[in-house]
C-alpha positions as CSV (number, residue, x, y, z in Angstrom):
1,M,-10.5,-3.2,-5.2
2,I,-9.4,-3.9,-8.8
3,I,-6.0,-5.5,-9.5
4,D,-4.3,-5.7,-12.9
5,K,-3.5,-9.4,-13.5
6,I,-0.1,-8.6,-15.2
7,T,1.4,-5.7,-13.2
8,K,-0.4,-6.6,-9.9
9,Q,-1.1,-2.8,-9.5
10,Y,-4.3,-2.2,-7.6
11,E,-6.8,0.6,-7.0
12,Q,-9.4,1.1,-4.4
13,N,-12.6,3.1,-4.6
14,P,-14.7,3.4,-1.4
15,L,-17.8,3.9,-3.6
16,Y,-17.3,0.6,-5.5
17,L,-16.0,-2.1,-3.3
18,N,-16.8,-5.1,-5.5
19,V,-17.0,-3.9,-9.1
20,D,-14.8,-2.7,-12.0
21,W,-15.7,1.0,-11.9
22,Y,-13.6,1.6,-15.0
23,G,-15.5,-1.1,-16.9
24,E,-18.2,-0.4,-19.4
25,L,-21.9,-0.6,-18.5
26,D,-24.2,-3.2,-19.9
27,S,-27.7,-2.5,-21.1
28,E,-29.0,-2.7,-17.5
29,G,-26.5,-0.3,-16.1
30,N,-24.2,-2.9,-14.5
31,F,-20.4,-2.7,-14.8
32,I,-18.8,-5.2,-17.2
33,T,-15.5,-6.5,-15.7
34,R,-12.5,-6.3,-18.0
35,K,-10.7,-9.6,-18.6
36,N,-7.2,-8.4,-17.5
37,I,-8.2,-7.6,-13.9
38,Y,-9.3,-9.3,-10.7
39,I,-12.1,-7.9,-8.6
40,V,-11.5,-8.2,-4.8
41,D,-14.9,-8.0,-3.1
42,E,-14.1,-5.8,0.0
43,T,-17.6,-6.3,1.3
44,T,-16.7,-9.8,2.4
45,E,-14.3,-10.9,5.2
46,N,-12.2,-12.9,2.7
47,G,-12.1,-10.0,0.3
48,T,-11.0,-7.6,3.0
49,R,-8.3,-10.1,4.1
50,L,-7.0,-10.4,0.5
51,A,-7.0,-6.6,0.0
52,N,-5.0,-6.1,3.2
53,I,-2.4,-8.7,2.1
54,I,-2.1,-7.0,-1.3
55,I,-1.8,-3.5,0.2
56,N,0.7,-4.5,2.8
57,N,3.0,-6.6,0.6
58,Y,2.7,-5.0,-2.9
59,P,4.7,-5.5,-5.2
60,L,6.1,-8.7,-3.5
61,I,3.1,-10.8,-4.3
62,T,2.0,-13.6,-6.5
63,L,-1.7,-13.8,-7.4
64,V,-3.2,-17.3,-7.5
65,E,-6.4,-17.8,-9.4
66,D,-9.0,-20.5,-9.7
67,E,-11.4,-20.5,-12.7
68,G,-10.5,-16.8,-13.4
69,Q,-11.1,-15.7,-9.8
70,L,-8.4,-14.5,-7.4
71,V,-8.4,-17.0,-4.5
72,H,-5.1,-16.5,-2.8
73,V,-2.1,-14.1,-2.6
74,V,1.4,-15.5,-2.0
75,I,3.9,-13.1,-0.4
76,E,7.2,-13.3,-2.3
77,P,10.5,-12.8,-0.4
78,S,12.3,-9.6,-1.0
79,L,15.6,-9.5,-2.9
80,E,17.4,-8.9,0.4
81,E,15.6,-12.0,2.0
82,I,16.6,-14.1,-1.0
83,K,20.2,-12.8,-0.8
84,A,20.3,-13.7,2.9
85,R,19.0,-17.2,2.2
86,K,21.6,-17.7,-0.6
87,I,24.4,-16.6,1.7
88,N,23.3,-19.0,4.4
89,E,23.0,-21.8,1.8
90,L,26.6,-21.0,0.6
91,D,27.9,-21.1,4.1
92,K,26.3,-24.4,4.8
93,A,27.5,-26.0,1.6
94,C,31.1,-24.7,2.1
95,N,31.1,-25.9,5.7
96,A,29.8,-29.3,4.8
97,E,32.4,-29.8,2.1
98,I,35.2,-28.8,4.5
99,L,33.9,-31.1,7.3
100,A,33.6,-34.0,4.8
101,G,37.4,-34.1,4.7
102,F,40.2,-34.0,2.1
103,Y,42.2,-36.5,0.1
104,S,45.9,-36.8,0.3
105,D,48.4,-39.2,-1.1
106,V,51.3,-38.0,1.1
107,K,51.4,-41.5,2.7
108,F,49.8,-44.9,2.0
109,G,48.2,-43.8,-1.3
110,N,45.2,-41.5,-1.8
111,R,43.2,-41.5,1.4
112,L,40.5,-39.4,3.0
113,Y,41.4,-37.4,6.0
114,G,38.9,-35.8,8.4
115,L,38.4,-32.1,8.8
116,T,35.7,-32.0,11.4
117,S,36.2,-29.4,14.1
118,D,37.8,-32.1,16.3
119,D,40.1,-33.2,13.4
120,Q,41.1,-29.6,12.8
121,I,42.0,-29.1,16.5
122,N,44.0,-32.3,16.5
123,L,45.9,-31.4,13.3
124,E,46.7,-27.9,14.7
125,A,47.8,-29.3,18.1
126,I,50.1,-31.9,16.5
127,K,51.5,-29.3,14.0
128,N,52.3,-27.0,17.0
129,N,54.0,-29.9,18.9
130,V,56.0,-30.9,15.8
131,F,57.0,-27.2,15.2
132,L,58.1,-26.8,18.9
133,G,60.1,-30.0,18.8
134,I,57.9,-31.8,21.4
135,I,57.3,-34.8,19.1
136,P,60.5,-36.5,18.1
137,D,60.7,-37.5,14.5
138,G,59.5,-41.0,13.8
139,T,57.3,-41.2,16.9
140,L,54.2,-39.4,15.5
141,E,51.1,-41.5,14.7
142,Y,48.1,-40.3,12.7
143,Y,45.2,-41.8,10.8
144,A,43.1,-41.5,7.7
145,K,39.3,-41.8,8.0
146,G,38.3,-45.3,9.0
147,Q,41.9,-46.4,9.4
148,P,44.0,-47.2,12.5
149,C,46.8,-44.9,13.6
150,E,50.0,-45.4,11.7
151,P,53.5,-44.0,12.1
152,W,54.4,-40.8,10.3
153,S,57.5,-38.8,9.9
154,N,57.2,-35.2,11.1
155,A,57.8,-34.0,7.5
156,E,55.0,-36.3,6.2
157,F,52.6,-34.9,8.8
158,M,53.5,-31.3,8.1
159,T,52.8,-32.0,4.4
160,L,49.5,-33.5,5.3
161,Y,48.7,-30.5,7.6
162,S,49.5,-28.1,4.8
163,Q,47.3,-29.9,2.3
164,G,44.4,-30.0,4.7
165,M,44.7,-26.2,5.5
166,A,45.1,-25.4,1.7
167,F,41.9,-27.5,1.0
168,K,40.0,-25.6,3.7
169,S,41.4,-22.2,2.6
170,V,40.5,-22.6,-1.0
171,R,36.9,-23.4,-0.1
172,I,36.6,-20.5,2.4
173,K,38.0,-18.1,-0.3
174,A,35.5,-19.5,-2.9
175,C,32.7,-19.1,-0.4
176,K,33.6,-15.5,0.3
177,V,33.7,-14.7,-3.5
178,K,30.3,-16.3,-4.0
179,K,28.8,-14.4,-1.0
180,E,30.2,-11.1,-2.3
181,L,28.7,-11.9,-5.8
182,T,25.4,-12.6,-4.0
183,R,25.5,-9.3,-2.1
184,N,26.1,-7.4,-5.4
185,T,23.3,-9.0,-7.4
186,I,20.4,-6.7,-8.4
187,T,17.8,-9.3,-9.4
188,K,16.4,-12.5,-7.9
189,E,17.3,-14.3,-11.0
190,E,20.9,-13.4,-10.6
191,V,20.9,-14.7,-7.0
192,N,19.4,-18.0,-8.2
193,L,22.3,-18.4,-10.7
194,I,24.9,-18.6,-7.9
195,N,25.5,-22.1,-6.6
196,W,28.1,-23.8,-4.6
């Protein structure tokens, strides 16, 4: 098998398994290997293995050489695989930012409030109970991260709830936009430019 070092295109010839059959002949009638190609010796076990990797994964390969000889073939991920990884990365980053919490100065200065799954369930339950009139105004207690429960008016809590949901919503929308951009990319380089 011969492989072009730049284009990674390959050719096989069953009559010449370990020479550059396009090369010129030397004075003794031996092929002279061109400098811009690799020869994969298909008469050896390692050469056959390399040839099969190249055939089965072309063009998604990187050729690794040592002292001018092809020694290894790295299989590159496809564009679709890279997109899927990027989308997963964006989801994780978005989720981590939401779960880290949000800052609000609605009461007691600028404090960090949790938005873990449990925090969101608690915020939603309290909001529903306030909305239904189950929690009388002035009896509600809530807390910032690392702080004890403190009294809140129902209006203060509803403002906090709205801020938390807006914080979450903005990040989810940004994530959806970035994921759609990722899906619409046409090169690996474009995918790599998209970050959280």
